[in-house]
C-alpha positions in Angstrom: 2.0 24.3 -9.6 -1.8 23.0 -8.1 -2.3 25.8 -5.8 -1.5 28.7 -9.0 -4.0 26.6 -11.5 -6.7 26.6 -8.2 -6.0 30.8 -7.5 -5.9 30.8 -10.4 -8.9 29.4 -11.6 -10.8 31.2 -7.7 -10.4 34.4 -8.8 -11.1 34.1 -12.7 -14.8 32.3 -11.4 -15.7 34.9 -8.6 -14.9 37.4 -11.6 -17.1 36.5 -13.1 -19.7 36.1 -10.4 -19.9 39.1 -9.5 -20.2 40.4 -13.3 -22.7 37.6 -13.7 -25.1 38.6 -10.7 -25.5 42.4 -11.1 -27.1 41.3 -14.9 -29.7 38.9 -13.0 -33.0 39.9 -13.7 -35.0 36.3 -13.9 -34.0 33.5 -12.6 -33.2 31.1 -15.9 -34.3 27.1 -15.6 -35.9 27.1 -12.3 -36.9 23.6 -12.2 -33.8 22.3 -14.3 -31.8 21.0 -11.0 -35.1 18.7 -10.6 -34.7 16.9 -13.6 -34.2 13.1 -12.3 -31.7 12.5 -15.4 -30.5 15.1 -18.2 -27.5 15.4 -20.3 -24.7 17.8 -21.5 -21.6 18.0 -23.6 -17.8 19.0 -22.3 -14.7 20.8 -24.3 -11.7 21.4 -21.9 -8.4 21.4 -21.3 -5.7 19.3 -19.5 -2.3 19.9 -18.3 -0.1 16.3 -17.7 2.0 16.0 -16.0 4.1 12.6 -14.3 5.0 11.5 -10.3 8.6 10.2 -10.8 10.4 7.9 -8.5 13.4 7.4 -10.2 16.3 4.0 -9.6 17.5 4.6 -6.0 20.6 3.5 -8.3 20.5 6.5 -10.3 24.3 7.9 -10.1 25.6 4.3 -11.5 23.3 4.4 -14.6 24.4 5.8 -17.6 25.9 9.3 -16.2 22.1 9.7 -16.5 22.0 12.6 -12.7 19.2 15.0 -12.8 15.9 12.9 -15.1 12.5 16.0 -14.8 9.3 15.6 -16.0 7.6 18.5 -17.9 3.2 19.1 -17.9 2.1 19.9 -21.5 -1.4 20.8 -22.5 -3.4 19.0 -24.5 -8.2 18.8 -25.2 -10.9 16.8 -24.1 -14.0 15.9 -25.4 -17.0 14.4 -23.7 -20.7 13.5 -22.5 -22.2 15.4 -19.8 -24.8 12.3 -17.7 -25.6 13.4 -15.0 -28.7 11.4 -12.1 -29.8 13.4 -9.0 -29.8 11.3 -6.5 -30.7 14.4 -3.1 -31.4 17.9 -3.1 -27.8 18.8 -2.9 -25.8 15.1 -5.4 -25.7 13.9 -8.1 -24.0 11.2 -9.9 -21.6 12.2 -13.2 -21.2 9.9 -15.8 -18.7 11.3 -18.1 -16.8 9.4 -20.6 -14.2 11.0 -22.3 -11.5 12.0 -25.2 -9.1 13.0 -24.3 -5.5 14.2 -26.3 -2.2 15.1 -24.0 1.5 14.9 -24.1 4.3 14.5 -21.5 7.6 14.7 -21.6 10.0 13.6 -19.2 14.0 15.2 -19.9 17.3 13.7 -19.1 20.1 14.9 -18.1 23.5 13.4 -18.6 26.8 14.0 -17.6 30.1 14.1 -20.7 33.5 15.5 -21.4 32.3 17.9 -22.9 29.5 19.4 -20.4 25.8 18.6 -19.6 23.6 16.9 -22.4 19.5 16.9 -22.2 17.3 14.0 -23.8 14.1 15.1 -24.3 11.0 11.7 -24.8 8.0 12.7 -25.5 5.1 10.5 -23.8 2.0 11.0 -26.5 -1.3 9.5 -24.9 -5.2 9.1 -26.6 -6.9 8.5 -23.2 -10.5 7.1 -23.5 -11.6 8.0 -19.7 -14.8 6.7 -18.0 -14.7 8.9 -14.5 -17.5 8.6 -12.4 -17.9 11.5 -10.2 -20.7 12.5 -7.1 -21.1 15.8 -6.9 -21.9 18.2 -3.6 -23.7 20.7 -4.8 -24.1 24.4 -2.4 -27.9 25.7 -2.7 -28.7 27.7 -5.8 -28.4 31.3 -5.2 -30.6 33.9 -8.4 -28.6 31.8 -11.0 -25.6 30.6 -9.7 -24.8 27.9 -7.6 -21.4 26.9 -6.0 -19.3 22.5 -5.9 -18.0 20.2 -5.3 -17.1 17.9 -7.1 -15.0 13.7 -5.5 -14.5 10.4 -7.1 -12.2 8.2 -9.9 -11.8 7.0 -13.8 -9.9 4.0 -15.2 -8.4 5.5 -18.5 -7.5 3.1 -21.8 -4.4 5.2 -23.3 -4.6 3.7 -27.2 -1.6 5.1 -28.3 0.1 3.3 -25.8 3.3 2.1 -27.1 3.6 -0.5 -24.9 3.5 -3.5 -26.7 6.0 -2.1 -29.8 8.7 -4.3 -30.2 11.8 -2.1 -28.9 13.9 -4.3 -31.3 12.5 -2.4 -34.2 12.7 0.7 -32.9 15.7 2.9 -34.3 15.5 5.3 -30.5 14.6 3.9 -27.6 11.4 4.7 -26.2 9.5 5.0 -23.0 7.2 2.4 -22.3 3.3 2.6 -21.2 0.8 0.3 -19.2 -2.7 1.5 -21.4 -4.9 1.0 -18.2 -4.6 3.2 -15.1 -7.1 4.2 -11.9 -7.6 7.1 -10.6 -8.9 9.9 -7.8 -10.0 12.1 -9.0 -11.1 15.7 -6.7 -13.1 18.8 -7.9 -14.2 22.3 -7.2 -17.2 24.2 -9.9 -19.5 25.9 -10.0 -23.2 26.2 -12.2 -24.1 29.4 -13.8 -27.9 29.4 -15.4 -28.5 30.7 -18.8 -31.7 31.6 -20.6 -31.9 28.0 -22.4 -29.1 25.5 -20.7 -26.9 25.7 -18.1 -22.2 26.2 -18.7 -20.6 25.2 -15.5 -16.6 25.9 -15.6 -15.0 22.8 -13.3 -10.7 22.0 -12.4 -10.6 19.1 -12.0 -7.4 17.5 -9.8 -6.7 13.5 -11.1 -4.3 11.8 -10.0 -3.2 7.7 -11.8 -2.5 4.9 -9.2 -0.3 2.7 -10.9 2.6 2.4 -11.5 2.8 3.1 -16.0 6.5 1.8 -16.4 7.0 -0.6 -18.8 10.3 -2.1 -17.6 12.6 -2.2 -20.7 16.4 -2.5 -21.3 17.1 0.8 -22.0 18.5 3.8 -19.7 15.2 5.7 -19.9 13.6 2.7 -18.2 16.3 1.7 -16.3 16.8 5.4 -14.4 13.3 4.8 -13.2 11.5 3.3 -9.8 8.0 4.2 -10.2 5.8 6.0 -12.5 2.3 7.8 -11.7 0.5 10.3 -13.3 -1.3 13.6 -12.5 -3.7 15.5 -14.8 -5.1 19.3 -14.5 -8.4 18.9 -15.5 -10.5 22.3 -16.5 -14.1 21.8 -18.6 -17.0 23.8 -19.8 -20.0 21.5 -19.8 -23.0 22.6 -21.1 -26.6 21.1 -20.1 
């Protein structure tokens, strides 16, 4: 899945770069990258998913024999703070609000055939990412870059503290806090009045998010970690 997103993003950016290069007539914002600090905003999409480590005894748990995660598309809003620390290196802090949904699908055996139950896990993340931006040399009104770093997130929609006895249907509870390591690629396009930057980033959660609860949906999982693909557009 990651290769597909990366190839599509790369093909789109190469096409956009060629089109942009054909239109270049003057150098836009020639002193932009010499500012010690600048700001902007971010709009983006996310594709959130889980990495599932099933319970080793899954086959003996209430006839559950298939356990899968299906990603859904959400969106991000953020504020860009960029600190220049060297000619080709920036430090970026982009606090953001992200809305995501992930589905856990359980397939049960029964006398009437397979039955699939879907559990939607909705999250609203407050994100605090810190990245190093490693830039190429600028060519006309274009440059490429890599980003590496990490982020801390708080899921304000987490149902971790919900009393299961008060819920009609069983829910899958997740912890509120997570830590990710991130890596990505992007391209800077210098316009007349601002810099536009599309970026593709892969985020991998470190913590086991699952809150153990006494129901088949939680008991079927040994460990649950998060993975997210972000496609962002920054305006600086």
